C-alpha positions in Angstrom: 128.9 97.9 226.4 132.0 97.6 229.0 132.6 94.7 231.4 132.2 95.2 235.1 134.4 93.2 237.7 133.3 93.7 241.4 136.4 94.2 243.0 135.0 94.4 246.5 133.3 91.7 246.2 135.9 89.5 245.2 138.3 91.0 247.6 135.9 90.0 250.4 135.7 86.4 249.0 139.5 86.0 249.1 139.2 87.4 253.0 136.5 84.9 254.1 138.6 82.1 252.7 141.4 83.2 254.7 143.7 85.5 252.7 144.7 88.8 253.9 143.2 92.1 253.3 146.1 93.5 251.3 146.5 90.3 249.4 142.9 89.5 248.7 142.7 93.5 247.4 145.9 93.2 245.5 144.6 90.2 243.9 141.5 91.6 242.8 143.4 94.5 241.2 145.5 92.5 239.3 142.5 90.3 238.1 140.6 93.3 236.8 143.6 95.1 235.2 145.2 91.9 233.8 142.4 89.0 233.3 139.0 91.0 232.8 141.0 93.5 230.1 141.7 90.2 227.8 138.1 89.2 227.7 136.0 89.0 224.4 133.0 90.7 223.9 130.3 89.8 221.7 130.6 93.0 219.8 134.4 92.2 219.4 133.3 88.8 217.7 130.7 90.4 215.8 133.8 92.8 214.4 136.1 90.0 213.9 133.3 87.9 212.0 132.1 90.8 209.8 136.0 91.5 208.6 136.7 87.7 208.3 133.1 87.6 205.8 134.2 90.8 204.0 137.6 89.4 203.2 136.4 85.9 202.0 134.1 87.5 199.9 136.5 89.8 198.2 139.1 86.7 197.7 136.1 84.8 196.3 135.3 87.6 194.1 138.9 87.8 192.9 139.0 84.3 192.1 135.6 84.2 190.2 136.7 86.9 188.3 140.1 85.2 187.6 138.4 82.1 186.3 136.0 84.1 184.2 138.9 85.8 182.4 140.8 82.5 181.7 137.7 80.8 180.1 137.2 84.0 178.1 141.2 83.9 177.2 140.6 80.4 176.1 137.8 80.6 173.9 139.6 82.2 170.8 141.9 79.1 171.3 139.4 76.6 171.2 137.2 77.9 168.4 
């Protein structure tokens, strides 16, 4: 799902506020190209959270396996 931005409506509102047509049109294009392009969507957040959860699961699994290995290696030393 992409984001849409009404550049015509944005430009018209700037003109209604007193900006020139050239300035308002350019400002609308800049807003569309530079600001809207950097917005994060729900899908972006979902993918980032999935990646973070996967990394955390792998790290936790490695730590758990290491702890079990240390405990198993220590048993002969104690017995």
